[in-house]
VMD Tcl script that draws the C-alpha trace (Angstrom):
set ca {
  {-6.50 -18.08 0.82}
  {-8.98 -15.70 2.44}
  {-10.14 -14.60 5.88}
  {-13.93 -14.53 6.38}
  {-13.58 -11.66 8.87}
  {-11.49 -9.48 6.55}
  {-13.34 -6.65 4.82}
  {-10.99 -6.78 1.82}
  {-11.44 -10.55 1.45}
  {-15.18 -9.96 1.49}
  {-14.79 -7.34 -1.25}
  {-12.69 -9.79 -3.32}
  {-15.39 -12.46 -2.82}
  {-18.09 -10.05 -4.03}
  {-19.84 -10.03 -0.64}
  {-19.27 -6.28 -0.21}
  {-19.47 -3.65 -2.95}
  {-16.62 -1.48 -4.14}
  {-15.87 0.86 -7.01}
  {-13.49 -1.42 -8.94}
  {-11.08 0.17 -11.36}
  {-8.84 -2.83 -12.12}
  {-8.84 -6.57 -11.56}
  {-6.85 -9.59 -12.66}
  {-6.20 -13.03 -11.17}
  {-3.98 -11.68 -8.36}
  {-4.91 -8.02 -7.91}
  {-7.89 -5.81 -7.19}
  {-7.80 -2.00 -7.31}
  {-10.73 0.08 -6.12}
  {-11.59 3.54 -4.80}
  {-10.99 4.04 -1.08}
  {-14.32 4.62 0.73}
  {-12.64 7.27 2.90}
  {-10.56 9.06 0.26}
  {-7.96 11.65 1.09}
  {-8.48 13.02 -2.44}
  {-10.58 12.20 -5.50}
  {-9.08 9.14 -7.15}
  {-7.53 7.70 -3.96}
  {-7.10 4.02 -4.86}
  {-6.44 0.89 -2.85}
  {-4.50 -1.86 -4.60}
  {-4.66 -5.26 -2.90}
  {-3.59 -8.83 -3.50}
  {-6.63 -11.07 -3.78}
  {-5.22 -13.73 -1.44}
  {-5.23 -12.73 2.23}
  {-1.87 -11.68 3.63}
  {-1.88 -9.42 6.67}
  {1.55 -7.86 6.21}
  {3.93 -7.32 3.33}
  {6.66 -9.50 4.85}
  {4.27 -12.49 4.98}
  {3.36 -12.18 1.31}
  {5.24 -14.35 -1.21}
  {7.65 -12.25 -3.26}
  {6.23 -13.61 -6.51}
  {2.72 -12.46 -5.59}
  {4.04 -9.07 -4.48}
  {5.68 -8.68 -7.89}
  {2.49 -9.56 -9.72}
  {0.52 -7.01 -7.67}
  {3.12 -4.23 -7.71}
  {3.62 -4.37 -11.48}
  {0.25 -2.60 -11.83}
  {1.18 0.44 -9.71}
  {2.81 2.49 -12.52}
  {-0.19 2.11 -14.84}
  {-2.72 2.79 -12.08}
  {-0.79 5.82 -10.81}
  {-0.52 7.21 -14.36}
  {-4.28 6.85 -14.84}
  {-4.99 8.56 -11.52}
  {-2.67 11.46 -12.41}
  {-4.12 11.86 -15.89}
  {-7.77 11.66 -14.90}
  {-7.66 13.67 -11.65}
  {-5.23 16.34 -12.83}
  {-3.15 15.77 -9.69}
  {0.35 17.21 -9.66}
  {1.80 14.17 -7.91}
  {0.91 11.23 -5.73}
  {2.00 9.21 -2.74}
  {2.12 5.44 -2.63}
  {1.62 4.39 0.96}
  {1.70 0.91 2.47}
  {1.38 0.32 6.23}
  {2.18 -2.85 8.21}
  {0.77 -3.34 11.70}
  {-1.48 -1.25 13.90}
  {1.44 0.83 15.19}
  {2.02 1.91 11.57}
  {-1.67 2.88 11.16}
  {-2.67 -0.25 9.22}
  {-6.43 -0.24 9.77}
  {-7.36 -3.26 7.64}
  {-5.09 -6.26 8.31}
  {-4.77 -7.20 4.63}
  {-1.86 -5.94 2.53}
  {-2.89 -2.88 0.58}
  {-1.23 -0.02 -1.24}
  {-2.72 3.46 -1.33}
  {-2.29 5.61 -4.42}
  {-3.10 9.08 -3.09}
  {-3.34 11.95 -5.61}
  {-1.70 15.16 -4.39}
  {-2.08 18.83 -5.18}
  {-0.16 21.84 -3.93}
  {-1.69 23.11 -0.69}
  {-3.94 20.05 -0.23}
  {-3.23 19.98 3.52}
  {-2.05 16.38 3.46}
  {1.36 15.62 4.80}
  {3.52 13.60 7.09}
  {4.94 14.45 10.46}
  {8.44 13.26 9.66}
  {10.91 13.98 12.40}
  {14.25 13.04 10.89}
  {17.16 12.39 13.21}
  {20.82 11.49 12.76}
  {22.57 8.31 13.72}
  {25.13 8.78 16.47}
  {28.69 7.77 15.58}
  {28.88 4.04 14.83}
  {25.14 3.39 15.03}
  {24.45 3.36 11.27}
  {27.15 0.73 10.82}
  {25.69 -1.42 13.63}
  {22.15 -1.18 12.22}
  {23.41 -2.01 8.73}
  {25.26 -5.08 10.04}
  {22.16 -6.27 11.91}
  {20.01 -5.95 8.80}
  {22.61 -7.78 6.72}
  {22.53 -10.60 9.30}
  {18.75 -10.66 8.95}
  {19.16 -11.02 5.20}
  {21.61 -13.87 5.74}
  {24.50 -12.00 4.13}
}
mol new
graphics top color blue
foreach p $ca { graphics top sphere $p radius 0.5 }
foreach p [lrange $ca 0 end-1] q [lrange $ca 1 end] { graphics top cylinder $p $q radius 0.2 }
display resetview
């Protein structure tokens, strides 16, 4: 399954170049063309799925099993002190390419990267209500 208008599908098909670092039947990993740090990788399923929740769990497992090995190689070869694994779903979450992809972003102290997390607290009773709603969504 592919989408002719999808840049990642075109990379998988060999229509667009990339700096491949890993490939198997289900997965392609390559350097991001707009890296946040040297070694910034994108890890994608070869079949086109726009969002994680639309991707079959079995395929997700086959793609995700490569993250530890890829992250270890990035750490070892870049000398990074740590890394982020980032995966966005939907434009509101800053997903720029509508094809599931995981970023492995090497990190160093003082690199200037970060998140603008603004943690809050649930008001009394709200956490329980949200939990119950999610459990209903899971069918439990």
